[in-house]
N, C-alpha and C positions, 0 to 999 in steps of 0.2 A: 504494500500500500504506500502510495506517495503522500507525504505530508508537506504542507506549505506553511510558511510563516505568514502571519497576518500582515496585510499591507498597511504601511504607515507613511502617509504623504510627507511627514516631517523628515524622513530619510532622504528625500529628493529635493528639498527646498534649500539649496546651497548657494544661491546667488540672487542678486536683486532682480534680474530680468525674469528668472523663473518664479520668484515670489510675486512679482507684479502680475504675471500672467495668471498665476493661481488665484490671486485675490480678484483679478478682473473677471475670471470665469465664475467665481463665487458670487460676485455682485450681479451677474446676469440671472441668478436664480431668484425667484420672487420670495423665497423663504429667508428671512433675515438670520435665522439660525445657521444657515449654510455659510454666510459671510463671517459670522462669529467663529464658527468651527474652522474656517480657513485661517483666520487670524490666530486662533489657538494652535493650529498645526504649525504655522510659521513661528509663533512664539516658542513652541517646544523645540523647533529646529535650531533656534538661536540661543535658547536657554531662558527660562522664565525669569530667573533672578536678574540676569544681565539686561533683558528687555525692560523689566520694571525699573531698573536703575537708569537706563538710557532714556526712558520715557518720563522719568521723574514721578513715578507712581509707586505705591507700596506693593510688594509682592502679593500680599493677601488681596489687595484691591484688584490687582491684575487677574488673579484667579477668579475672583468674584465677577469681574466685568466680562470675562470670557466663558463663564459657565453656561451650559445650555439653558435657554430661556431668559438669559440676562438682557437687560435693556441699558447698555452702557451709554453714557453721555457722548454727544458728538465730539466734544473737545478731548475726551479720553481716547476715542477711536483715532482722531487725528494725531494725537501724541504718539500712540502706538505705531501707526503707520509711518510717521516720520522717523521714529526710532528704528524701524525696520528698513528704512531707505526707500520707501515708496510713497506715492501721493495719490489721492483721488482726483479724477478729472471727469468732466462731462463731455459727451459727444451727442450729436443729433441722432434720433432714431432713423434708421433707414427702412423705408417700407418694403 
């Protein structure tokens, strides 16, 4: 019998371009929990403690903000994305 290790996206998020594409794909999903899960994956790939320090938030606050069902403040999300080396941008919908 063949066994497989569980897939963990954090294992593949090793540069800003890949992180930006991953977060962009998550933003395309209408479920906001997908976006938070993507940020959580990226945070784990970078180290939660280091991200908390770089973003200027407490480690416990970071875990709480990225927990399933959380509703983090916009400024918290922006701080986290900035600390991860990515930014949000808007583009027109293409029919």
